[in-house]
N, C-alpha and C positions, 0 to 999 in steps of 0.2 A: 424568801419568795412566797412560801406557803402562807406566812403571816399576812403578807400584803394581799394575797389572793383571798384569804379569809376575811380580811378587813373590807375588801371590795364587795364580796358576797354579802357580808352582813349589812353593808351600807345599801346594797341593792334591795335586800330583803326589807329593811327598815323603810326605804322609799316606797316600796310596793305596799307595805301595810298602811303607810300614811295615806297612799292614794286611795285604797279600797274603802277607807272611811271618810273620804273627802266629799265636798259638795258636788263636784263634777261626776264622781263615780255614782253617788246616790241618784243624781239627775239622770245619767244614762241608764241605769238599771230600772229606775221608775218608768222611763219611756218605753224600754223594751218590754217590760212587764205589762204595761197598759196596752201596747200594740197587740200583744198575744191575747189579752183579754177581749179586746175589741173584735179581733178575727173570729173568736170562738162565739161570742154572744151577740154580734151586731144584728142578726135577723130579728131578735126579740126587741131591740131598740126601734127598728123600722116598724114592727107591728104595733108597738106601744105608741109611736108617733101617729100612725093612722087611726088608731082607736081614740086617741085624745081629741081629734078634730071631727070625728063622726058625730052626727047629730048636732053640730054647731049652728044654732039658729041664726046668729049674726051672719055667718058665712053663707047660709042658705038663701038670705035676702039678696046677696050679691050674685047668686046663681052659680056658686062654686061648690055645691054639696049634692050628694045623691043619697040613696037608701044606705043606711049604715051597714057595716060589716057585722057578722055574727059572732062576736067574741074572739078570743085569742086564736084558737085553732081554725075557726072559720075565716078570719082575716088572713092568717098565714096561708091557708089553702087557696083563697081567692087571689092572693098576690102571686102565688106560684102559677095558678092556672091562667090568669089574665096577663101576667107580665113576664113570667118565666122564673125558674129556680134561682139563677144567679142575681136576679133583681132584689132578692132578700139582702144582698150586700150593697145595694145602691147607696151611695153616700159614705162608704167606708174610708175612702181616701181622705176627705176633709175631716173624718172622725180621727184618723191617725195624726193628721196635721194638729188637730186640736190637742191631743195628748202630748205631742212634742212640747207644747207650751204648758198645758194645764197640769198633767200629772207630774212632770218633772218639778215644776215650780212649787206646787202644793207640798210635795214630799220634802223638798229642800227647806222651804219655809217652816214647816212643822218641826223638822229636826233641829233647825237652828234656833227657833224660839224655845224649844224644849231644852236645849243645851245651854243657851246664853241668856235667856230673858224669863220665860216661865219655866223655871228649873224643877227638876224632880226634887222630892224631899230627901233628906238625909238618909232615910231607910230605903230609898230607891222607889218609893211609891210615887204616883202622879195623881193628885186630886182631880175629881171630875170637873171642877170649875176651871182648872188649868187646861186640861185636855180639851174641854169644850170651847173655851176662848181661843186656844191655839188653833183648833181645827176650823173655827169660823174665820179667823184672820187668814189662815193659809188658803182656805177654799175661795173666799171673796177675792183676794189678790190674784190668785191663779185664773179665776174665771173672768175677771175684768180683762186680763191680757189675752185670754183665749176666745173672747166673745165673737170676733169675726169668723173664726173657723166653725164655731157652733152654729152661727147663722147660716153659713154656706151648707153645712151638713143637713139642717132642716129643710132648706130649699131643695136639695138634691134628693132627699127622701120622698118629697111630695110630688116630684115630677112624673112618676109612673102613674099616679092617680090623675093628674092633669091630662096626660095623654089619653087615657081611657074615657075621660069626660069630653074629649074633643076640644079642649082648651089649649091655646098656644102655650108651648113650653117656655118657661122663664129662663132656664138655664140648660146648657149642654154639658158642662164639665165644671169641676171646681174652679179653675181659672176664669172661665166664663161667668161663673156665679159671682165671684169677687168683682169682676168688671161691671156686671149688671147692677149689683147692689151699690158699688161706689158710684156709678153714673146716675142712679136714681136718687141717692141720698147723701153722697159725698162721704167724708170720714165719719160723720155722725151716723150715717145709714149703717156702717159697718158694726156700730155698737147698738143697734136696735135691739130692744128686749134686754138690755144690760141689767137693769134693776131686778126684774124677776129671775134673770139668769144667776145673778150674784145671790139673791135670796135662796135660789135653789142650791147653789153651791155651798152655802152655809149649812143648809139642812143635810145635804149629801155627806158633807165632811164631818158633821156631828155624828152621823150615822155610820160613817166609814173610818175615818182617821181616829176620831175620839172613841167610838164604840170598839173598834179593833184594838186599839191601844189598851183600853180598860178591860175588855174581855180577855185579851192575852194575859195581862197582868193577874187577872182574877183566877184564870185557870192555873197559871204558874205558881200561885200561892198555895196550891195543894201539892203534896209530895208525889202524888200519882202522875202528875203532868211534868214534862220537860219541854225544852224549846225545840220542838220537832214538828213534823208535818201534821200530826194529829192535833196538836194545840193550834197550829196556824189555821187548819181546816175549821175547827169549832169556832174560833174567833172570827173568822171570815164570815161564817153563816150568821153569826150574831150581827155582825156589821151590815150584811145584805139586808136582813129583815128590818133592822132599825132605820137604815137608809131609805127603804121603800116607804115605810110608814111616814116618815117626816118629809119626804121629797115629793111625793106624787102630786099634791095640790100645786106646789110651785112649778113642777115640771109641766103640768097641764096648761097653766097660765102662760108659761114661757113659750110653749109650743104654739099656742094660738096667737100670741103677740108676734112671734117671729114668722109665722106662716101667713098672716093677713096681707092683703094687697096694700100698697102705699101710694100716695099722691106724688105730685111733681115736687113737693117740698120734703118728701121722705117720711110723711106723717101717716100713720095707720088710718085705713078707711073704715075699720070695723070697731076698734077700741081706742079710746083716748089715752089709755095707760094701764098700768097694772091693777089699780083699784077698780077702774071701769070694767076691765075684763073679769075680775072676780065677781063683780056685782051682776053683770050681764049673764055670765055663765050660771050663777046660782039662781037668779031670777027666771031665766028661760028654761033651765034644765034641772034645777034642784041642786041641793048640797052635794049629792053623790057625784055630780058632774066633775067635781074637782078630783075625784078618785077614779076617773076613767083612765084605763091603762095601768091600774095598780097591779094586776096579776102579771102581765108581761114585764112591767118594771121590776117587781120583786123577783121574778124568774130570771131577770137580766142582772140585777144588782147582786143578787146572791152568788151565782156563778162568776160574775165579773169580779166581785171582791175575792172569791175563792182562787180564781186563776191569777189574779193580780198579786195577792199577798203571798200565796204559795210560791209563785214565780220569783217575786221580789226577795223573799226571805232565803229561798234556796240558791238563787244566783249570788246573793251577797255571801252566803255560807261557802259556796264554791270558790269565791274569791278570797276567802279568809277573813271577811270583814265582820264587824260586830252586828247583832241582830237589831231589827227595828225597835 
């Protein structure tokens, strides 16, 4: 009897260990970690979005712009004063929806490619070209699938500003936003801004997945470091900074393309596409226009990466799974 009980317990433990390192477990833990990060850092994303469309000359021609906000803290202060404190989290729901797709998919793809395709070297190292290629593929695939939720998030974040300008609101809720976007542009409309979004995702994941992976392996190459929260924190800070530097231009263009009004055919009224938006932004506002919102983006990506990776690594550790 005791042998049978021991066998069942051993089988149960083996099944549990197999699950905690499975695709489904990694997916769930990634989504939980991302939701936690969004809740903590979302106000900075809203401020960043508002900063990226301020002074937008093309939009001003359409009568949808006013005097710009005054920097990071000025923007946050005015949002609270004009719209209310909790409006700093406007658009959080579609942001969570986005990560149910985006964060889970990118982590799973990255780990699967690292295990079965772009494998680690025999000594356990992972060359930069492999981690970079892996990160780009993972980010692009995940972002393509998550694009509709990203589009809804951008529209939700800008509604408070439209109300203050006396303009009619475009959307009332995430569900209504999906309906409005689909009605205006059909299925194609839900993937508006896909190209710059995927370009941004490639840059983000080069700075997040690849940089985190490389930074963590770098720190662990020294005897002083172990696979603990200190190493996770340092690697996260590196990932956040690299992400912000590489991402801001693509993020600015993505935001402007997704926020622009569209015609009956679902075509943008301000920009013909990604290249046109780049050209108009630089021509009208200078090269630094591409780095509008850099500080809040950096301040968001740094803490976001920190909360995400520390949460991900420690949840996995509590479950008894192997580290990232």
